[in-house]
Each structure stands twice: as C-alpha cells, then as structure tokens.
MITITI-66804 format. One record per residue (C-alpha): x, y, z. Coordinates in Angstrom, 3 decimals. Each point is the difference from the previous one (the first is absolute). Layout:
<torpas>
<torpa u="X" v="Y" w="Z"/>
...
</torpas>
This chain:
<torpas>
<torpa u="-20.111" v="-1.230" w="-8.049"/>
<torpa u="2.714" v="-0.108" w="2.518"/>
<torpa u="3.609" v="1.279" w="-0.326"/>
<torpa u="2.999" v="-0.166" w="2.331"/>
<torpa u="0.178" v="2.840" w="2.323"/>
<torpa u="2.952" v="2.268" w="1.098"/>
<torpa u="1.689" v="-1.880" w="3.343"/>
<torpa u="-1.221" v="-3.513" w="-0.790"/>
<torpa u="2.280" v="-2.918" w="-0.032"/>
<torpa u="-0.277" v="-2.096" w="-3.226"/>
<torpa u="2.300" v="-3.253" w="-1.212"/>
<torpa u="1.479" v="1.016" w="-3.133"/>
<torpa u="1.810" v="-1.749" w="-2.989"/>
<torpa u="2.958" v="2.291" w="-1.141"/>
<torpa u="0.177" v="0.520" w="-3.553"/>
<torpa u="3.141" v="-1.568" w="-1.455"/>
<torpa u="0.297" v="-2.711" w="2.484"/>
<torpa u="-0.264" v="-3.650" w="-0.879"/>
<torpa u="-3.368" v="-1.448" w="0.545"/>
<torpa u="1.259" v="-2.285" w="2.709"/>
<torpa u="1.235" v="3.025" w="1.897"/>
<torpa u="-1.427" v="0.352" w="3.501"/>
<torpa u="-2.539" v="2.674" w="-0.007"/>
<torpa u="0.375" v="2.861" w="2.679"/>
<torpa u="-2.152" v="2.339" w="1.639"/>
<torpa u="0.011" v="3.349" w="-1.199"/>
<torpa u="-1.830" v="3.580" w="1.617"/>
<torpa u="-2.163" v="1.935" w="-2.175"/>
<torpa u="1.012" v="3.704" w="0.098"/>
<torpa u="-2.067" v="1.451" w="-3.135"/>
<torpa u="-2.918" v="2.102" w="0.674"/>
<torpa u="-3.488" v="-1.778" w="0.081"/>
<torpa u="-1.089" v="2.193" w="-3.027"/>
<torpa u="3.108" v="-1.200" w="-1.903"/>
<torpa u="-0.700" v="-3.461" w="1.342"/>
<torpa u="-3.582" v="-0.123" w="-1.223"/>
<torpa u="0.949" v="1.649" w="-3.401"/>
<torpa u="2.955" v="-1.219" w="-1.229"/>
<torpa u="1.135" v="-3.447" w="-0.930"/>
<torpa u="2.999" v="-0.194" w="2.046"/>
<torpa u="0.515" v="0.949" w="3.604"/>
<torpa u="3.365" v="1.452" w="1.785"/>
<torpa u="1.448" v="-2.221" w="2.656"/>
<torpa u="2.846" v="-0.356" w="2.343"/>
<torpa u="1.367" v="-3.731" w="0.563"/>
<torpa u="0.082" v="-1.463" w="3.494"/>
<torpa u="2.727" v="-2.384" w="1.160"/>
<torpa u="0.619" v="-1.858" w="3.016"/>
<torpa u="3.706" v="0.464" w="-0.205"/>
<torpa u="0.253" v="2.559" w="2.697"/>
<torpa u="2.752" v="2.469" w="-0.732"/>
<torpa u="0.213" v="3.732" w="1.591"/>
<torpa u="0.043" v="2.860" w="-3.003"/>
<torpa u="-1.323" v="3.403" w="-0.308"/>
<torpa u="-2.456" v="-1.453" w="-2.554"/>
<torpa u="-1.408" v="-2.639" w="1.794"/>
<torpa u="-3.012" v="0.097" w="2.199"/>
<torpa u="-0.567" v="-2.932" w="2.401"/>
<torpa u="-3.413" v="-1.474" w="-0.225"/>
<torpa u="-0.754" v="-1.945" w="3.332"/>
<torpa u="-1.633" v="-3.596" w="-0.165"/>
<torpa u="-3.738" v="0.732" w="-0.465"/>
<torpa u="0.233" v="3.357" w="-1.754"/>
<torpa u="-1.945" v="-0.502" w="-3.203"/>
<torpa u="-0.458" v="-3.856" w="0.641"/>
<torpa u="3.595" v="-0.561" w="-0.223"/>
<torpa u="0.912" v="-3.258" w="1.818"/>
<torpa u="3.574" v="1.098" w="0.666"/>
<torpa u="1.822" v="3.153" w="0.969"/>
<torpa u="1.261" v="1.208" w="-3.155"/>
<torpa u="1.357" v="3.210" w="-1.653"/>
<torpa u="-1.562" v="2.218" w="-3.007"/>
<torpa u="3.085" v="0.453" w="-2.201"/>
<torpa u="-1.183" v="3.714" w="-1.047"/>
<torpa u="3.195" v="0.303" w="-2.097"/>
<torpa u="-1.743" v="-2.775" w="-2.631"/>
<torpa u="-3.396" v="2.028" w="-0.504"/>
<torpa u="-0.985" v="-1.296" w="-3.377"/>
<torpa u="-3.279" v="-0.217" w="-2.257"/>
<torpa u="-1.729" v="-3.385" w="-0.592"/>
<torpa u="-2.808" v="-0.915" w="-2.257"/>
<torpa u="-2.816" v="-1.058" w="2.007"/>
<torpa u="0.360" v="-3.539" w="-1.522"/>
<torpa u="3.121" v="-0.302" w="1.961"/>
<torpa u="-2.256" v="0.080" w="3.302"/>
<torpa u="-0.422" v="-3.463" w="1.055"/>
<torpa u="-1.983" v="0.127" w="3.367"/>
<torpa u="-0.864" v="2.530" w="2.572"/>
<torpa u="-0.708" v="1.964" w="1.543"/>
<torpa u="1.424" v="-1.999" w="2.814"/>
<torpa u="-2.255" v="2.263" w="2.464"/>
<torpa u="-0.823" v="3.388" w="0.668"/>
<torpa u="2.443" v="2.861" w="-0.699"/>
<torpa u="2.913" v="0.731" w="1.865"/>
<torpa u="-0.214" v="2.775" w="2.247"/>
<torpa u="0.447" v="3.714" w="-0.840"/>
<torpa u="3.056" v="0.505" w="2.213"/>
<torpa u="1.806" v="-2.813" w="-1.953"/>
<torpa u="-1.368" v="1.220" w="-3.396"/>
<torpa u="1.588" v="3.479" w="1.084"/>
<torpa u="3.280" v="-1.816" w="0.538"/>
<torpa u="-0.095" v="-1.543" w="-3.351"/>
<torpa u="-0.711" v="3.283" w="-1.775"/>
<torpa u="2.783" v="1.697" w="1.921"/>
<torpa u="2.360" v="-3.297" w="-1.229"/>
<torpa u="-1.102" v="0.476" w="-3.617"/>
<torpa u="0.964" v="3.794" w="0.347"/>
<torpa u="3.276" v="-0.953" w="1.133"/>
<torpa u="0.612" v="-2.708" w="-2.721"/>
<torpa u="-0.749" v="2.257" w="-2.670"/>
<torpa u="2.007" v="3.298" w="1.829"/>
<torpa u="-3.071" v="2.209" w="0.798"/>
<torpa u="1.513" v="-0.413" w="3.781"/>
<torpa u="3.319" v="-0.851" w="1.248"/>
<torpa u="0.443" v="-3.057" w="2.274"/>
</torpas>
C-alpha cells in the first residue's frame, strides 16, 4: 500500500475550512515510518505569497512539482488526517538541502534555534 513520503508535496484540504475554500499544497514533514503506520501526517502549508520571514523557506518553481515559486510556512506546521490529502504527490520529493532548510525553519518556529 502506498503512503505519503517525507518531502513530497500534496494538495490538501484544511480542516475547519468551508468546502468551497480553495485547496492548497502542503509539504509532508513527518517521518516515513510514521506516515506508513499512523492515520495522520505532519505537514507544512505552502503559499505562493512570497514574504520573507525566518520561518519561511522559498521553494523554487519545479521543486517537488510546484508550478510556481512558493514558500513553505514552517510556523504553521500542523497534523492532518490522511483523508485531507486530496491529490499528490506532485512529483518527486524536494531536494535534501531544501528539506534541511525546512527543518531549521521549523526549529526556529518552535524556539529550538533563534532567528
């Protein structure tokens, strides 16, 4: 059985949002063993509104299958039931250097490392 993999980009529906609200891409950040065994995944939402912030990581067009340059908003890390994953992965995983940037931005967001 297939399961989402760390570093893949999926189109997701966010809980609590009206059904007609647009879906958005999100980056899977949870470990593969967890993705395989748990009913949920840990994700970081992705936005095309490019704002510089210590907790944002720019993802260039093409990265993870994105059709536009975007940012991973690592301060908004959240857990989603797998039923909220609508479509994906877009393509292969994001590159390891970008994933490392995302990990550092998550650490900044939760106060492990300072900006």
